[in-house]
C-alpha positions as CSV (number, residue, x, y, z in Angstrom):
1,X,-11.1,2.0,-0.2
2,X,-7.4,3.8,-0.9
3,X,-5.8,2.3,-4.7
4,X,-1.9,3.4,-5.4
5,X,-1.0,2.2,-9.1
6,X,1.9,3.3,-10.0
7,X,3.4,1.3,-13.2
8,X,6.7,3.6,-13.3
9,X,8.0,6.9,-12.3
10,X,11.2,8.2,-13.1
11,X,13.2,11.4,-13.6
12,X,14.9,11.4,-17.2
13,X,16.8,7.8,-17.4
14,X,16.5,7.0,-13.9
15,X,13.6,5.1,-12.4
16,X,12.7,5.9,-9.3
17,X,9.6,4.3,-8.8
18,X,8.2,0.7,-10.5
19,X,5.4,-1.6,-9.9
20,X,4.1,0.1,-6.7
21,X,1.0,-1.0,-5.4
22,X,-1.3,-0.6,-2.4
23,X,-4.9,-1.3,-1.3
24,X,-5.8,0.2,1.8
25,X,-9.7,-1.2,2.7
26,X,-10.3,0.2,6.2
27,X,-9.4,3.6,8.2
28,X,-6.1,2.7,10.3
29,X,-2.7,4.2,10.7
30,X,0.0,2.7,8.1
31,X,3.8,3.6,8.0
32,X,6.0,4.2,4.6
33,X,9.8,3.6,5.2
34,X,12.7,3.6,3.8
35,X,16.4,4.9,3.5
36,X,16.4,8.8,2.5
37,X,16.1,9.2,-1.0
38,X,14.4,6.1,-2.0
39,X,11.2,7.9,-3.3
40,X,8.8,7.9,-0.4
41,X,7.9,11.5,-1.4
42,X,7.9,11.4,-5.0
43,X,5.2,8.6,-3.7
44,X,3.4,10.8,-2.3
45,X,3.8,13.7,-5.0
46,X,3.1,11.2,-7.7
47,X,-0.1,9.8,-5.8
48,X,-1.5,14.0,-5.2
49,X,-0.7,14.2,-8.5
50,X,1.6,16.7,-7.8
51,X,4.5,14.4,-10.1
52,X,3.5,13.2,-13.6
53,X,3.9,8.6,-13.7
54,X,2.6,6.2,-15.1
55,X,-0.3,4.6,-13.2
56,X,-3.0,6.1,-11.0
57,X,-4.1,6.8,-7.4
58,X,-8.0,6.5,-6.4
59,X,-9.9,7.2,-3.5
60,X,-13.5,4.8,-3.4
61,X,-12.7,4.8,-7.5
62,X,-12.6,8.4,-7.6
63,X,-9.0,9.7,-8.5
64,X,-7.3,11.4,-5.9
65,X,-6.8,15.5,-5.9
66,X,-5.4,17.5,-2.7
67,X,-8.9,18.9,-2.9
68,X,-10.3,15.6,-1.1
69,X,-6.8,14.4,1.2
70,X,-5.0,16.0,3.5
71,X,-1.5,16.3,2.7
72,X,1.5,17.1,4.6
73,X,5.4,17.9,3.0
74,X,8.0,17.4,5.5
75,X,8.8,20.8,4.8
76,X,5.4,22.9,4.5
77,X,5.2,26.2,2.7
78,X,3.7,28.9,4.8
79,X,3.3,32.6,4.0
80,X,5.6,34.0,6.9
81,X,3.4,37.3,6.2
82,X,1.0,36.2,7.6
83,X,-0.3,35.3,11.0
84,X,-1.9,31.7,11.9
85,X,-5.3,33.0,12.1
86,X,-5.0,34.7,8.5
87,X,-3.0,31.6,7.2
88,X,-5.9,29.1,8.6
89,X,-8.6,31.3,6.2
90,X,-6.2,31.7,3.3
91,X,-5.3,27.6,3.4
92,X,-9.4,26.8,3.8
93,X,-10.2,29.5,1.1
94,X,-7.3,28.1,-1.2
95,X,-8.8,24.1,-1.0
96,X,-12.0,25.9,-0.8
97,X,-13.6,23.6,2.1
98,X,-15.4,25.3,5.2
99,X,-13.2,25.1,8.1
100,X,-15.0,23.1,11.0
101,X,-15.6,24.0,14.3
102,X,-13.1,22.0,16.1
103,X,-10.5,23.7,18.2
104,X,-6.7,23.3,16.6
105,X,-4.4,20.8,18.2
106,X,-1.6,22.6,18.5
107,X,-1.7,26.2,20.7
108,X,-0.2,28.8,18.5
109,X,0.1,32.4,19.0
110,X,-2.5,33.5,16.5
111,X,-2.2,37.5,16.0
112,X,1.8,37.1,15.8
113,X,3.3,37.2,12.2
114,X,4.2,33.5,11.2
115,X,8.1,34.7,10.1
116,X,8.9,35.5,13.7
117,X,7.7,31.7,14.7
118,X,10.0,29.0,15.3
119,X,10.2,25.8,13.3
120,X,8.2,23.7,15.1
121,X,5.3,26.6,15.8
122,X,5.2,26.5,11.8
123,X,4.9,23.0,11.6
124,X,2.4,23.0,14.5
125,X,0.6,26.2,12.5
126,X,0.5,24.2,9.3
127,X,-0.9,20.5,10.9
128,X,-3.9,22.7,12.3
129,X,-4.8,24.5,8.9
130,X,-5.0,20.7,7.9
131,X,-7.0,19.6,10.7
132,X,-9.4,22.3,9.9
133,X,-11.6,19.8,7.7
134,X,-12.3,16.1,7.6
135,X,-10.5,13.7,5.3
136,X,-10.7,10.2,4.3
137,X,-7.1,9.6,3.7
138,X,-4.2,11.9,5.3
139,X,-0.5,11.6,3.6
140,X,1.5,13.0,6.4
141,X,5.5,12.9,5.4
142,X,7.5,13.2,8.6
143,X,5.3,15.0,10.2
144,X,7.2,14.9,13.7
145,X,10.3,16.4,11.9
146,X,10.3,19.8,13.9
147,X,8.1,19.7,16.8
148,X,8.8,18.7,20.7
149,X,8.3,15.9,22.7
150,X,4.9,17.0,23.8
151,X,3.8,18.3,20.6
152,X,5.0,14.8,18.9
153,X,2.5,12.7,21.9
154,X,-0.6,15.0,21.2
155,X,-0.1,14.9,17.3
156,X,-0.2,10.8,17.6
157,X,-3.1,10.5,20.2
158,X,-4.9,12.7,17.6
159,X,-3.9,11.1,14.8
160,X,-5.2,7.8,17.5
161,X,-8.6,9.0,17.3
162,X,-8.8,10.6,13.8
163,X,-7.9,7.1,12.1
164,X,-11.1,5.6,13.6
165,X,-12.7,6.8,10.6
166,X,-9.7,7.7,8.1
167,X,-6.5,6.2,6.4
168,X,-3.8,7.9,7.9
169,X,-0.2,7.2,6.0
170,X,3.0,8.5,7.9
171,X,6.1,8.6,6.3
172,X,8.6,8.6,9.0
173,X,12.1,7.7,10.1
174,X,10.9,7.2,13.9
175,X,10.1,3.4,13.7
176,X,9.0,3.2,17.1
177,X,6.0,5.0,17.3
178,X,5.0,3.3,13.5
179,X,5.6,-0.1,15.5
180,X,3.5,1.1,18.3
181,X,0.7,2.5,16.4
182,X,0.4,1.4,13.0
183,X,-2.0,-1.3,11.2
184,X,1.0,-2.1,8.3
185,X,3.8,-1.1,7.2
186,X,4.9,-0.8,3.7
187,X,8.9,-1.0,3.2
188,X,10.1,0.9,0.0
189,X,13.5,-0.2,-1.4
190,X,15.3,-0.5,-4.3
191,X,12.5,1.0,-6.4
192,X,9.8,-1.8,-4.9
193,X,7.3,-1.6,-2.1
194,X,7.2,-4.9,0.5
195,X,4.1,-5.1,2.9
196,X,4.2,-6.0,6.7
197,X,1.8,-7.1,9.1
198,X,1.7,-5.9,12.7
199,X,3.3,-9.3,13.7
200,X,6.1,-9.0,11.1
201,X,7.2,-5.6,12.3
202,X,10.5,-7.0,13.7
203,X,11.2,-8.4,9.9
204,X,11.6,-4.8,8.5
205,X,15.0,-3.7,9.7
206,X,16.6,-6.6,7.7
207,X,14.4,-5.5,5.1
208,X,16.2,-1.9,5.4
209,X,19.5,-3.1,6.4
210,X,20.4,-6.2,5.2
């Protein structure tokens, strides 16, 4: 059970989020959409306690922290003077978890310095690091950005399999991917959030652009 309750989040005197209530009771893929600047990333950061806010966010009645959920920002911070293998080790030590024996989902050159990687290869490296551990919840902010067509396919297939046991929340501007794979989609607009069930996904465009 995931419960997000953001009573208020503001910067100076500007309210960014208000009366945000999200309840997700079962595993699956869930979408978060909205125009640029409406607060999608801020919502994620509040949930993860990376931003202060009035409210609370819990999984199974335990406060959410970076140690018990997965988090992939739009532009992940990654140490470029490490190799991919060194970064995987660093990431597991940073969040204090034992790596699983799962094979990385993306093929990345293990012994090459990350500074020589393309943007897409850096994103793959970061995602590989995240997926070293099994999490009950995954927060993914624009995870498809920077990935090529094949990598996007690999990622969504992996997430579909992962969603059988975990809650996955994806913020993305690629609406077709969300429409095809989400149980529910949450639309953030004018500080508030609306929930759309699968049978009502055709109303989302109106909610966003009307």
